[in-house]
N, C-alpha and C positions, 0 to 999 in steps of 0.2 A: 522468557524469566526478565517479569517487569519489573522498572524502577519509581518505586513511591518520596509523593513526598509526604510531609509530612501533617496534621489536621491545617485546610488551610483558611479561617474562617479573619482574623485579624492581621494588623503589623505586626511583621518579623520586629523581635528587641534588639535594643542598640546593644544590647551585655551577651549577646552569645556567640560562642566561639565562633569561627571562621566556618566549619563544616554542618551546623546546626542551620535547617533549612523548615523549623518548628516556625509557623507562624501565628498560634493562637499558643500560647503557652497553660490556659486553663487556668489560670494564678497558679500554675508552679513554675519556678524555678527553674526547671530539669528544662535539660534540650536532647534534641533528637535526630539525627542526619537523616539524608535518603534509604525506604526501606525497599527492599527484596523479598522481591517473593517468588517459591517456585510452583506453576499449578498442572496439575499430571492435563495430558490433551485427553480427550476422548477417544474413541474406539476409531475405527474407516468410518463409521456411519456417522458419527460425530459424539453417537451415545455415551451416557457418563452414568454408572451403576446406583450414584444414587441424586441421576438430576443432572445440575447443571454441572459443569468444575468450578469449586473452587481451588483456593490456594493451601497447599500441601508445606511450607515451607515459607518462612518469615524472618526476617532480621535488619538490624539496624543498628549503626551507632545512637548511644542513647548517653545521655547523665541525669542521673538523678539526684534530687536536691542531697549534698553531705557526700558521693559517694563518687569512687572513679568513673572514669569514660570503659563503658564495657560497650558489647556487640549483647544486644538483646534478640536473642534464638528462639522461636516457637516455631515449632514441631506441629502444633495444630495449624498454623498458616496466616494462621490470623490476626496476633500480638490480643488477645483475651486475657492474658496471664499464664498459658499452658507451657511458656518455656521456660528461659534461662539465662542470666546475665556472664557475659562470658570474655576473659583478658586473653590475653594473646594464645599462654596456652592451651585454651579450654578450645579453641575455634581450631587449633591444628589440632587438636585431637580429631574435633568434627569434622573439619578438611578429610584427615587422612585416610575417618569411617566412610566417609561418601567416595572418596577415591577408590575404596576397596567395593564400594556399593556400585560404581558405574565399570564397575572391571569385572566384578560377577552379571550386573545387567546386560554388558556387552556381548559375555558368556553364552548366554542364554539368548540373545538375537542371533548371534551367529549361531547354534542351536538349531532354532526357530526354521532358518533362515535354509537350514538344511532337511528340517523335516518337512516343511512347506515344500519344498522344489520338487517332493516325491510325490507331492499329492497333486501336482497340479495336470 
């Protein structure tokens, strides 16, 4: 999982909160912290169904003008506006769902290991 800086094209504002890593606010007094993204790997040959791998999930601390600080969570993976601004309770719900997903993915992996062990 990569951590990304916000847009880096100019000097940071001295009025930024300590967590803001945005270097250029693009004429907006909103703020953004470091972003994280999750990109699924290609298969064992490096192939990926849609060509090159791309980020599936993207998140960052943000504070938009006149709004409280939230985490922007984008399930399209590119911060293009396909996400939502989450408070702590919203993030707790997402984390619970992700934990369930990881548990089920582990079960699927274990089943795959059992199936493919006999195929070798």
